[in-house]
C-alpha positions as CSV (number, residue, x, y, z in Angstrom):
1,X,-13.8,21.2,-17.8
2,X,-17.4,22.1,-18.7
3,X,-18.6,24.4,-21.4
4,X,-22.0,26.0,-21.4
5,X,-23.5,27.8,-24.4
6,X,-26.8,29.7,-24.2
7,X,-29.0,30.6,-27.0
8,X,-32.6,31.8,-27.6
9,X,-32.5,35.3,-26.3
10,X,-34.0,38.2,-28.1
11,X,-36.3,41.2,-28.2
12,X,-40.0,40.5,-27.6
13,X,-43.1,42.4,-26.5
14,X,-44.7,42.1,-23.2
15,X,-47.0,39.0,-23.1
16,X,-44.9,37.0,-25.6
17,X,-42.8,34.0,-25.1
18,X,-39.2,32.9,-25.5
19,X,-37.4,29.6,-25.0
20,X,-33.8,29.7,-23.9
21,X,-31.5,26.8,-24.4
22,X,-28.2,25.9,-22.8
23,X,-26.0,23.2,-24.3
24,X,-23.4,21.6,-21.9
25,X,-20.3,19.8,-23.0
26,X,-17.2,18.4,-21.4
27,X,-17.0,16.4,-18.2
28,X,-20.6,16.2,-17.2
29,X,-21.7,14.1,-14.2
30,X,-25.1,12.7,-13.9
31,X,-25.5,14.1,-10.4
32,X,-25.6,17.8,-11.2
33,X,-27.9,20.7,-10.9
34,X,-28.5,23.1,-13.8
35,X,-29.9,26.6,-13.2
36,X,-30.8,29.8,-14.9
37,X,-29.8,33.1,-13.4
38,X,-30.7,36.6,-14.5
39,X,-28.7,39.8,-14.2
40,X,-30.9,42.9,-14.8
41,X,-31.2,46.6,-14.1
42,X,-30.5,47.1,-10.4
43,X,-30.2,43.3,-9.9
44,X,-26.7,41.8,-9.7
45,X,-27.9,38.2,-10.1
46,X,-31.0,36.3,-9.2
47,X,-32.0,32.7,-9.5
48,X,-34.7,32.2,-12.1
49,X,-35.1,28.4,-12.0
50,X,-33.1,25.2,-11.3
51,X,-33.4,21.5,-12.0
52,X,-31.6,18.6,-10.4
53,X,-30.3,15.6,-12.2
54,X,-33.3,13.7,-10.8
55,X,-35.7,16.3,-12.3
56,X,-36.6,18.2,-9.1
57,X,-37.3,21.8,-10.0
58,X,-37.3,25.1,-8.1
59,X,-38.2,28.6,-9.2
60,X,-37.6,32.1,-8.2
61,X,-40.6,34.1,-7.1
62,X,-40.8,36.1,-10.3
63,X,-40.7,32.9,-12.5
64,X,-43.4,30.9,-10.7
65,X,-46.4,30.2,-12.8
66,X,-44.8,31.7,-16.0
67,X,-41.6,29.9,-16.6
68,X,-40.8,26.2,-17.0
69,X,-37.3,24.6,-16.7
70,X,-36.6,21.3,-18.3
71,X,-33.5,19.3,-19.3
72,X,-32.3,16.5,-21.6
73,X,-29.5,14.1,-20.7
74,X,-28.6,13.3,-24.2
75,X,-27.3,15.7,-25.2
76,X,-26.8,17.5,-22.0
77,X,-29.0,20.6,-22.2
78,X,-31.3,22.7,-20.1
79,X,-34.2,24.8,-21.3
80,X,-36.2,27.7,-20.0
81,X,-39.6,28.2,-21.4
82,X,-40.7,31.8,-20.6
83,X,-44.3,32.7,-21.1
84,X,-46.2,35.9,-20.4
85,X,-43.0,37.9,-20.4
86,X,-42.9,41.3,-18.6
87,X,-40.6,44.2,-19.0
88,X,-39.1,43.4,-15.6
89,X,-37.9,40.1,-17.0
90,X,-35.4,42.0,-19.1
91,X,-31.8,41.1,-18.5
92,X,-28.9,38.8,-19.3
93,X,-29.8,35.2,-18.6
94,X,-27.0,32.9,-17.6
95,X,-26.9,29.1,-17.6
96,X,-25.1,27.5,-14.6
97,X,-24.1,24.0,-13.9
98,X,-23.2,22.9,-10.4
99,X,-21.4,19.6,-9.8
100,X,-18.9,18.3,-7.3
101,X,-19.1,21.7,-5.6
102,X,-17.8,23.4,-8.7
103,X,-19.9,26.0,-10.5
104,X,-19.7,26.6,-14.3
105,X,-21.2,29.5,-16.2
106,X,-22.2,30.3,-19.7
107,X,-21.6,33.6,-21.4
108,X,-25.2,34.7,-21.1
109,X,-27.9,35.6,-23.5
110,X,-29.8,38.9,-23.6
111,X,-33.5,39.0,-23.2
112,X,-35.3,42.3,-23.7
113,X,-39.0,42.7,-23.1
114,X,-40.6,45.9,-24.4
115,X,-43.8,47.3,-23.0
């Protein structure tokens, strides 16, 4: 089993920054992909950013140029640095780990950006 715990959400004003963290524990394989998803008003779930075990990254269109995903292997953690936040970035951000065709989810952390 894998457990994911997110932290770092909060209330900020437009233009400010936040750094989300996700700590992974349990049976973690080296060959996994960690991702951040967002669920927001009118959006069921969208990919924000992902990073493979080898460090290859990909971003959703709304995150490109503003957000940076990174990870540590010891301990197993993934981070999302969010800069120049906009009100439309508001939502619950979920950490996801994909390994051996199994997907694990954290409980989510709320990000609210006021205008």
